[in-house]
N, C-alpha and C positions, 0 to 999 in steps of 0.2 A: 504496500500500499505505500508505504511510504517511497520506493523509489519510482511507482506512478504519481505519484503527487509532484515528487521534484521531475521530473519528467516532462511533466505538464505545464509547471510553473515553468522551465526552460522555454520552453516553444510560445510558450506565452510572451513572456521576453523578448522571444528572437522576433517573433513577428511585429511584438511594437518597434523592437529598435528597426528593424527592415521597412516597416512604413511609414515613420518617422523621419530617416534618413531619406527615404524615396520625396516623401512631403517637402522638407526642410531643403534639399539641395532644388527641387523645382522650384519652390516658391522663390529661393535666393536668386536662383541663376534669372526667372524670371523676369525680377528686378535690373540685375544687371542688364538684361537683352534690351529690353523694355524702352531703351532710348530711340531704335531705328522703327518708324514708320513704314510699314509699307502696305501697297495696292493689292487689297483682296481680287478688284478686279484684274488689272495685268498680271497677276500668277496665271490668270485663264483667258490672259490676249482677248481682254474685253477692253471696253472704252468706260469713262467713269460713272457709273450710276446716275451722279447728279437729283440723286434721292431727294422731294421739298419736304420736308418735314416740320418745319417752324417758321414762321413767317416768310424771307425773303433767303432764307438758308436750303441752300443745296449742296450735300452731301457725297461725295462717294463712301466706298467700304474701306477707307484706311485707317490701318487697325495698328497697335503697337506690337514688336515682335516677340512680346512675352506672351500674348495670347494665344500661340507657338504650341507651348508646353504648358500653359495655366490646366487644360483640360484636365492632365496630370494630378493636378491640387484637387479639382473637386473630386476625381473618381477615392483619391486617398482619403479626400475627409473623409465620404460618404462609409466607408470601411475601416476608420477609424472611432467614426463614431457607431457603426453597427458592434465593434468586439469590444469598444473601452470607454464608449459611453463619451459623454458635456465631458466630463473631468481630460480623458485625454485627447480630446480636440482641444481645451484650452492648454494645458500644460503643452504642447505641441508647436499650435501659435503663438503662444507668447516666446517659447526658445525661437522660434521664429522670428518675430520681431527683434529681440535681442542680438540678431547673430545678423540681419539683414541691417542693422542699425551699426553694429561693430565693423560690418563691411563696407559700409560707407563713411565711419572714422578714418578707416584704412584708405579706402580711396582718397576721400581727401590730404590727408598728410603723405601719399606719395604724388600724386602730381603736383603737390605743393615743393617737389625736389625739383633743383636745377638741374637742367638735362644737361647731359656731357658734351662735349663741341664733336669729338668723334660721329657719338651716335645723328649726331642733326647733319651731320657734314656727308656720311654716308646714307642719308633717308632725304634726301634733297628734292628728289626728284621722284615721280608715281612711273606708272610702266609705261606712260606714253613722252614720260620726259617733262612732264609739264613742273614748276615749280613745289614746294611739298614740305610744309610743315610739321613735323613727325611728333612734336611733342604737342601743337596745339591741338593735332589729331585724335591726340590721347587724351588729353586733357575734354574735350570738346564731347567725346565716347563716355566717357566713366564719370564722369563727374554731373551731377543733376543738382538741379534747381532745392533749396528747402522747403518749398513748396511740394514740389514732387512726393519729394518723400516725408513728407509729412502727410500727405495726404493718401499716400500710397500705405502708409503705417496703418492709420488711422480705420480708412477703409479697410484694410488686413485683419483686421482685429473685429471690428463690426459686421463683418460678412460672416468670417466666422465664427463666431459664439452666434450670432443669427441664424446658421445654418443648424449649428449642432442643437439648438432648440426646437426648431422647427422638427429635425427630424426626427426629435423623441416626442414629442407635441403628438406628430402623424402615428408613430409607434404604437401610441396608446392605442389608437385605432383600428392600428390594419394587424398587430400583435407581430408574430414572425411570419410573415406572409405579405406580399405586396410592395418587394424591396423596392421595384422603379418606381413607387411612390412616394415614401418618404426620402427616398435619394433624390429625384428630379425633382418634386416638389420642395424640398429646402433649399436644393441650389439655385431652382427659379426665383426663388423670392430672396435669397441671399446677396447673389448677384447684380438684382435689381437694384438694391442697397449700396453694393459696391461700388457699379458703372456711375454714379450719381456722384458717391460721395470723395471718391478721388480726385473726381476733373470739378467737384464743387472749393475743394481746399486748394486745390493743388495751379488752377487756372480763374478759378472766380474770386477768391480769397486772398490769395498770392499772388494773382497775377492779374490779365486783363481784359478773360474773355468777357461776356457778357452772359449771362442766366439764359439767354434765348439758344446761343453757342453751344453752351453748355448741357442744357438737356437733349439739343439735336444730337451733340457728339455720343452720349452715354445713351440714346436709345439705340445709334448704331454698333455699340461695343458689346449692348445686352441683346442686340438679334445675334449675333454672331455666337454671344455664350450660350443662349436659349438653344439655339439648333444644336450647340454643339451637347449642350447638355442631353439630347434629345435620343443622339446618336451613339452616346456613348452607352448606353442602357444594356447594351447585350455586353458590353465591357465589364460590366460592375457586378454580373451575375456568372460570370467569368472567372473573375477574381473569389469571388465567393466560392466558387467551387474548390477551386485549388488550397483556397485557406481554409478550408472544411474540414478537407483530405488529408492536410498536412497535419492541424488538431485532432482530428479524428471527430463523428458526429458527435459524440455525449458530451466532450470538452468543448464543441463547438457552438451547442446551444444551451450550454448554463454559461459560458461567455457571453455570451449575447442576451442570458434573459438576464446576468446580475449588472452587464451594462446599460438596460433598461432601467433595473430597480436603481440602482444608482442617480443616474439622471434623470431621473422620476423624482427622487428625494433633494438632491440639488437645488439653489436658490435662483 
């Protein structure tokens, strides 16, 4: 019995470590690569959509590069929710924010270092022979404004905590069935808030965007997240299958029930 208990606890710990690692790595990478904006239409060789959303604003599907891997965070959040409850999501979310802030602190220090003259000299032209300042490019890529950092961190925490709450609120009505409903439902609501909060703080409070523009761009981002959340539903079931196989049916059921009970007790 002691051996089985120890082996089960080890599997549980290993699962949480792997899920946390996937979650943190993708969230941190999304923050770092998010400075690049790409055209969704150009990706498929199409012209700009020019969607009339609010007022005179017409927007294309221009998205941050971070959204490419952000769906992995969606999936991982729902899995951590299912097996480790609200407390598990809160722990990994807070840790992720601390590591994101640490990364930005290191970047701020590194980009402030004076460049070596030879490094500038050997990298003074691009592939076409045009003048190129590699130090300026390095700093421009890695540095992000204070508003963007604050906006992304606040939006991340709010959306993650909201996701965990809605997930287990839905679970009270679905029980262990209908994983797709609580996973997709919690993601759709939390990402609606996330899409607005990050832009509101970064570009309205700290920038010069109008509220109309904030709402329009937030709508574009949310449309993408909405479609991706629906498309990833089968992946969620595949992940559950492999995790249940790893833990064993009895332990997996016990873990999800404990997560649900613990989450219902959290205020």
